[in-house]
N, C-alpha and C positions, 0 to 999 in steps of 0.2 A: 642288256649287257650283255658281254662278251662270255660263249664259252668255250672250252674245250673240245676239239675233235675225238669221238674215240679212236683209237687206234687199235685194235685186239690182231692179236697173233695167230697170223694163218684166215684172217678176214680177206673175202674175197671183192674185188670190185670190178662189176657186174657193167658191160656197154662202156669199154673205154676205149677209146681208137686211139691216144696215144699213151704212152708207154707211164710217160710220169706226171703231167698235168693236172690230173685230177688230183693224184698223190699229193704232188707238190703244192696243190694250193692249197688242202686242207691240212696241211701238216703245218705250211708255212705261218697260215691262220692261229692256228694252234699256239707254235712258238715266239709271234712275235705281239700276239693279242693279250693285254694283263687280265686276270682272273678277277682281278677287282679294278672296276672301273667307275667312271663316276660322269654326272656331265660335262667337266670339263676336259674329257678325252677326246674329242672329239675331232677325227684329224692326226691325232697325234700317235704314233707308233713307237712302240716300247718293247726294249731286248734288256736283256738280262734278269729274267723273270724268277730264277730263284733266290736270287736278291730280298725280290719282297713276299716269299711263300714261309709257311710255320717250317720253323726249325726244332727249337727246344718247345716237347709235348708242355711244359711246367709254364713258361712265356704263352703260348697257345690260351692254356685255360685262366692267365691272366688277360686277355684283349691287349697282348702286347705291351704290359705297362710295367714290364720287370728289368729295364735295361737298368735302375738303379738298384736293385735288392739281389740282383744276378752275382751268385759268388762262386762262380764253374765255370766250366770249358765253353760251356756253348755262351759266355761273354766275347766270342771272338764275331760273335754273329751280329750283335747291337751293340756292346759296350766294350768296346777292346782296354780302355784304361780298368774297367773289372777284373782284367784279368790280373792286374797286382797283386790282388788280395789271394789270389789258388798259389798256395804255398805249398800243394801237396799233388804229385800226378792224379789226375782224372780222368776219365772219357766217358762218351756218351753217343748212342745212337737210338734215333726217332725213326718211325716209317707208318705210313698210312697207306690205304687205296686211296687216292684223290680223283677228281675230278673225270668223268667219261672214260674209266678204266685206266687212267695214269698210274702209275705208282710214284709218289712223292718220299725220298727216304735222305737222311743228315745224319752225318756223325763231327765227333768234335772231339780234341784229346786237348788238354792242356800238360807243360812241362815247365819245373819252375828251371830257370835260366840266368845265368849269373845274378843280378840286382831284381831281374824281374821276372812275367812268364811268358812264357810261347806257347800259341795258342793253332792250331791249326783245325782247321772247320772246312766239310762238304758237302755237298746238296748235289742231286741228279733228282732231275722229273723224266723219268722214261716215259714216254708214250706210246712206247710197243712197237709191233710190223707190221707190217701188210704184204701179202703176196701181187708182184706186177700180174696184170692180165694186158693180154695184146690182141689186136682183133685187127683183121684187114678189112673188114666191111664197117665203116661207123654205125652206129643206132643198134649193133647185135654183139652177143654176147662172145667174148673172146676165151681165150683158151691161157691156163697160168704157164708161165713162161720158167718156173722153178726160180727165180731172183725175188729178194724179198728186201724192202724198205724201213727204214726207221728211223726215228727221231727221237733227239735227248738233247735236255739243256741240263748243262753241268758248272758248277763253281765250286773252286776251289779256294779259300783263303787263309793267309798266314799271319796271323796278328802278334803284335806283344804289348806288352801293359808292365810300365814300370812305373812306382813309387817316387813321389819328389819329396815327400815329407812325410809324416805319420797320418797324414789326414788329405792329404792329394796326391790324385794317382794323374799320369796321362798315358795315354795307347793308341796303338795307330795300327792298319791293315792294309796286306795288298790283296788285292778279289783278281782272280785269275780266270775268266769265263769262256764260255765253250759252246757251240751250238751247232749241232751236226742234222741237216735235214737231209735225208736220202742220199745223195751223192757231194750235196752240197755243206760248206763248214765254214762257219763265223765265229770269232776269238774276238776279244776285247781284255784290257786291263783297267782296271778302276782301283781309288784309294779310299781309306776310310778314315777318321781321325776322332779322338775323344779324349776329354777331359772329366773325370770324378772327384767325391770328396765328402768328407764325413764331415760337416761344419757342428753337426753338436752330437752328445751322445745320442744313439738309437738312428740316428737321422742320415740316410744317404741322397747324393744328386749324382747325375749322370748327363753330361750332353756330348754328342758326336753330331756329325757328317759324315754321311756315306754314301759309298756308290759314284764316286765323282771320276770319269772317265769319258772318252770319247765314244762317238757313238758305232753301233757294232752293224757290220754291213752281213747279209748273205743273200749271196746271188746278187742282184738287180734292189733288193731292198734294203733299206737303212731304218735301225731304230735308235730310240736314244736310252740312254742307262737311269733308272728311276733314283735321282740323288733324291737323298732322304735328309731331312734334319728332327733330330728328337733330343728333347729336354724330359727328363723324367726325376722324381725323387720319393722317395719312401720314407713313411714317417715309422716311430717307434711303436714296436709290438705292444699291444694293451692287452691285460689276463680279462677274460669276459668267461664266466665260469671257470671249465679245465680247456679252454681255448686260449693261446695267443694270438689274436689277428693284429696282422698288419697291413695298411692300407698303402696304396701305392697310386701315384696319377703319371700319367705321360701325353703331351704332348709332341706331335711332329707331323711333318708336311713332306709328301712327298712328288717329285714331279709329276704332274700329270693325273694325279687323285687328290688333289686337294689337301686338306688337313682335318686331323683327327684328332679328337682328346679322350682318351682313355682313363676307365678308372677303375681300380679293382682292389680286391683285398684276399687275403692269404691267412687259414686257421689251421695254427697247427697244432694237434694234440701228442703231448708225448707221454708215451706208454709205460708204465711198470716195467716192462719184459724188454726194453728195448725198441720196442716197436713206434716209429712215429707216423702217423696220419694228416693229412694236408688234404685241405680242400679250399677251393682256388674259385673267385667268378670275379667277371668284370664285364663292363658296358663299355662301346667305346659312342661317341657322339661326331657325325661326319658331318662336311660341311656341302658335300653331295648329297644326289639323293637317289640316283640310278648304278645300287652298291646290290651286290648278287649274296656277300658274305651277311649273315646277322648280327646284330651290334650285340647279342649277348654272347658270354663266354661261361663256358664253365670246364671244370679237370678236380682231378682229384690225384694224389699220389701218397703213395707208403714207401717207408725206409727201414730196412733192416740191418745193422752193420753199415759197411760199408755198399751194400747196394740200393740204389731208389728205382723203384716203379713209378713212373709216371703216366696221366691218361687225361686227354681232351677231345671235347667232341667240337665239333664246327658244323655250323647250319647254313645252308644253300637256299633259302626259300623260293626263289627265284626259279633254282633248277630242280625244286623238289630233290634233294640231296641231302645226305648226310654221310661227314665224313670222321674218321674216329682215328687219333693219332697216340701211339703207344710209344713212350719213351724208355730205355733202361740206361742208368748210369753207376759206373763204378767208380767209387775214391773213398779214399782214409778220411774218416768224419773230421773236420776244422773245428769244431768247437763253434763256430760261428752262426 
């Protein structure tokens, strides 16, 4: 499976006879190759990598089966119709040190507007920078020229969700994509559409088609966007001891990565002093076999008044690496 190339700031690149060839090759692979790949990916170039990477720490702890149960600004990324339920301004931020010394960060904002809610989200995958090394004699160590090269993947999403009735909601989002590799730039535009509803007391369902758009060109390379279809459901919470446990399930398909079925549950303990603790876990069944990510997902959260702190862990067994995603939300309690 593909991995990300390290890009440490101030890193030297010895034995380079051309100024950008080695740098460009390494970082281009990092940008246009997905972190998660399957056997179906052979010969398939992809772009828009931030669109399929973790955003919300809560959703990550639930194996990304949280589309139907998300009632926050994070719905901008995977269920824009769910924004219609968010009737108070809220904001969230999540970050982690990702693979091969990269940094993956996301932010989201929800603002009630007219009859619905506007959602704005951004994701940045920063590969760091590398110093240029020039050599006049091939095969010999060169000298630093003082010039730096860097690479970054960015996505900015603007979504809007509106209720059609008391039980049905619709939404859509426009996604602005940008890839920068040294002196090369690639840009693209994609769209997502979704429908969600509450067919019975405590039940929520959501469906969406995401990341529809043209391929993105970076120099002579073109990559296809990870068009995604998903349908999710969340059942009513069941009281088990002192915990309210809510199960959820999601079926999704991503172009170039096969299909996934994720099952998860979130247990909520409501303390007497206003502290709410949340424990999350999930498991993902995949149609392929060549995956870097572990199928298990684990996360926890704590809420006190308007503030919520979330944490999720993600393991990559084949890469022998573990990442830790931390998220912070600020929102007026909605009572849901």
